[in-house]
C-alpha positions as YAML, in Angstrom:
chain: A
units: angstrom
residues:
- id: 1
  name: MET
  ca: [4.35, -8.85, 6.54]
- id: 2
  name: ASP
  ca: [3.41, -10.59, 9.90]
- id: 3
  name: LEU
  ca: [0.00, -11.16, 8.72]
- id: 4
  name: LEU
  ca: [1.48, -13.17, 5.95]
- id: 5
  name: ALA
  ca: [4.09, -14.88, 8.09]
- id: 6
  name: HIS
  ca: [1.41, -16.34, 10.27]
- id: 7
  name: GLU
  ca: [-0.51, -18.09, 7.54]
- id: 8
  name: ALA
  ca: [1.78, -21.01, 7.74]
- id: 9
  name: ALA
  ca: [5.28, -22.12, 7.83]
- id: 10
  name: GLU
  ca: [5.64, -22.75, 4.11]
- id: 11
  name: VAL
  ca: [3.97, -19.58, 3.18]
- id: 12
  name: LYS
  ca: [6.50, -17.67, 5.75]
- id: 13
  name: ARG
  ca: [9.37, -19.24, 3.78]
- id: 14
  name: LEU
  ca: [7.85, -18.56, 0.31]
- id: 15
  name: VAL
  ca: [6.54, -15.05, 1.01]
- id: 16
  name: LEU
  ca: [9.76, -13.96, 2.45]
- id: 17
  name: SER
  ca: [12.13, -15.70, 0.10]
- id: 18
  name: ARG
  ca: [12.96, -14.44, -3.30]
- id: 19
  name: ASP
  ca: [11.25, -17.52, -4.75]
- id: 20
  name: ALA
  ca: [7.83, -15.97, -4.51]
- id: 21
  name: ARG
  ca: [9.21, -12.75, -6.47]
- id: 22
  name: LEU
  ca: [6.67, -10.20, -4.38]
- id: 23
  name: SER
  ca: [7.16, -6.78, -4.83]
- id: 24
  name: ARG
  ca: [6.76, -4.75, -1.57]
- id: 25
  name: VAL
  ca: [3.69, -3.46, -3.02]
- id: 26
  name: GLN
  ca: [2.32, -6.69, -3.64]
- id: 27
  name: ALA
  ca: [3.02, -7.91, -0.31]
- id: 28
  name: MET
  ca: [1.39, -4.99, 1.33]
- id: 29
  name: ARG
  ca: [-1.80, -5.57, -1.08]
- id: 30
  name: LEU
  ca: [-1.83, -9.32, 0.24]
- id: 31
  name: ALA
  ca: [-1.74, -8.23, 3.78]
- id: 32
  name: ASP
  ca: [-4.59, -5.91, 3.21]
- id: 33
  name: LEU
  ca: [-6.81, -8.57, 1.73]
- id: 34
  name: PRO
  ca: [-9.45, -10.06, 4.22]
- id: 35
  name: ALA
  ca: [-8.25, -13.28, 5.80]
- id: 36
  name: GLU
  ca: [-10.22, -15.73, 3.91]
- id: 37
  name: GLU
  ca: [-9.23, -13.97, 0.47]
- id: 38
  name: ARG
  ca: [-5.61, -13.90, 1.62]
- id: 39
  name: ARG
  ca: [-5.51, -17.60, 2.33]
- id: 40
  name: ARG
  ca: [-6.87, -18.25, -1.06]
- id: 41
  name: ALA
  ca: [-4.35, -15.99, -2.67]
- id: 42
  name: VAL
  ca: [-1.68, -17.50, -0.81]
- id: 43
  name: ARG
  ca: [-2.68, -21.12, -1.51]
- id: 44
  name: HIS
  ca: [-2.85, -20.03, -5.09]
- id: 45
  name: LEU
  ca: [0.57, -18.61, -4.83]
- id: 46
  name: VAL
  ca: [2.15, -21.63, -3.19]
- id: 47
  name: GLU
  ca: [0.68, -24.00, -5.91]
- id: 48
  name: THR
  ca: [1.25, -21.78, -8.95]
- id: 49
  name: GLY
  ca: [3.77, -19.31, -8.20]
- id: 50
  name: LYS
  ca: [1.38, -16.58, -9.28]
- id: 51
  name: LEU
  ca: [-0.33, -14.29, -6.97]
- id: 52
  name: LEU
  ca: [-4.11, -13.60, -7.36]
- id: 53
  name: ASP
  ca: [-6.06, -10.54, -5.93]
- id: 54
  name: SER
  ca: [-9.55, -10.56, -4.25]
- id: 55
  name: ASP
  ca: [-10.93, -10.53, -7.87]
- id: 56
  name: GLY
  ca: [-9.24, -13.60, -8.89]
- id: 57
  name: LYS
  ca: [-6.96, -11.46, -11.46]
- id: 58
  name: ARG
  ca: [-3.30, -11.84, -11.39]
- id: 59
  name: MET
  ca: [-1.52, -8.96, -9.24]
- id: 60
  name: THR
  ca: [1.14, -7.56, -11.50]
- id: 61
  name: LYS
  ca: [3.70, -5.07, -11.24]
- id: 62
  name: THR
  ca: [2.25, -2.22, -12.95]
- id: 63
  name: LYS
  ca: [2.67, 1.56, -13.47]
- id: 64
  name: VAL
  ca: [-0.26, 3.73, -12.52]
- id: 65
  name: LEU
  ca: [-1.72, 6.75, -13.64]
- id: 66
  name: LEU
  ca: [-3.76, 8.74, -11.30]
- id: 67
  name: PRO
  ca: [-6.21, 11.40, -12.11]
- id: 68
  name: ARG
  ca: [-5.35, 15.11, -11.63]
- id: 69
  name: LYS
  ca: [-8.70, 15.90, -10.07]
- id: 70
  name: PRO
  ca: [-7.98, 15.56, -6.18]
- id: 71
  name: ARG
  ca: [-11.36, 13.61, -5.49]
- id: 72
  name: ASP
  ca: [-10.66, 10.95, -8.41]
- id: 73
  name: PHE
  ca: [-7.02, 10.93, -7.27]
- id: 74
  name: ALA
  ca: [-7.91, 10.14, -3.66]
- id: 75
  name: ALA
  ca: [-10.32, 7.37, -4.81]
- id: 76
  name: GLY
  ca: [-7.54, 6.04, -6.93]
- id: 77
  name: VAL
  ca: [-5.20, 5.55, -4.12]
- id: 78
  name: VAL
  ca: [-7.76, 4.14, -1.80]
- id: 79
  name: ARG
  ca: [-8.49, 1.42, -4.66]
- id: 80
  name: LEU
  ca: [-5.08, 0.78, -5.39]
- id: 81
  name: LEU
  ca: [-3.43, 0.62, -1.95]
- id: 82
  name: GLY
  ca: [-6.60, -0.27, 0.10]
- id: 83
  name: LEU
  ca: [-8.27, 1.71, 2.99]
- id: 84
  name: ARG
  ca: [-5.27, 0.90, 5.68]
- id: 85
  name: ARG
  ca: [-2.48, 2.16, 3.68]
- id: 86
  name: ALA
  ca: [-4.52, 5.22, 2.31]
- id: 87
  name: ARG
  ca: [-5.24, 6.32, 5.74]
- id: 88
  name: ALA
  ca: [-1.46, 5.96, 6.52]
- id: 89
  name: ILE
  ca: [-0.70, 8.26, 3.61]
- id: 90
  name: GLN
  ca: [-3.57, 10.66, 4.53]
- id: 91
  name: GLU
  ca: [-1.98, 10.83, 8.03]
- id: 92
  name: ALA
  ca: [1.46, 11.78, 6.52]
- id: 93
  name: LEU
  ca: [0.23, 14.28, 4.07]
- id: 94
  name: ALA
  ca: [-1.70, 16.12, 6.58]
- id: 95
  name: ALA
  ca: [1.64, 16.30, 8.84]
- id: 96
  name: ALA
  ca: [3.65, 17.52, 5.79]
- id: 97
  name: LEU
  ca: [1.21, 20.04, 4.87]
- id: 98
  name: GLN
  ca: [0.97, 21.13, 8.53]
- id: 99
  name: ALA
  ca: [4.93, 21.35, 8.65]
- id: 100
  name: GLU
  ca: [4.72, 23.23, 5.45]
- id: 101
  name: GLN
  ca: [2.08, 25.65, 6.55]
- id: 102
  name: GLU
  ca: [4.12, 26.32, 9.77]
- id: 103
  name: ARG
  ca: [7.14, 27.03, 7.70]
- id: 104
  name: LYS
  ca: [5.46, 29.61, 5.55]
- id: 105
  name: ASP
  ca: [3.99, 31.13, 8.60]
- id: 106
  name: ALA
  ca: [7.34, 31.42, 10.35]
- id: 107
  name: SER
  ca: [8.73, 32.78, 7.09]
- id: 108
  name: LYS
  ca: [6.10, 35.74, 6.81]
- id: 109
  name: ARG
  ca: [6.72, 36.64, 10.55]
- id: 110
  name: ASN
  ca: [10.52, 36.89, 9.89]
- id: 111
  name: ILE
  ca: [9.74, 39.09, 6.72]
- id: 112
  name: ALA
  ca: [7.50, 41.23, 8.84]
- id: 113
  name: VAL
  ca: [9.92, 41.86, 11.52]
- id: 114
  name: GLY
  ca: [12.98, 42.13, 9.49]
...
């Protein structure tokens, strides 16, 4: 949001108000765009009330189906959320997997001792 708010006072008002009708995901996707693309998208949002992504397509709220294969799933997450958000998810997932493994290991040790 800070990236978006720095664009201009009018944009800050629009993006942070309900007038823009941006979902959190749309705001994050907008923030992940390169600076020039973000400026174009925000300009279009100010002029038309519609948000466009880097391809010039309208950003819409949609349900997303992701593939079952891990490699395809990961590529879908990166494509959908962008590199920065995908890396944050990677770190959170690694931490959750580590915690789960530690919980299982502790449980096995307790069973072996008992």
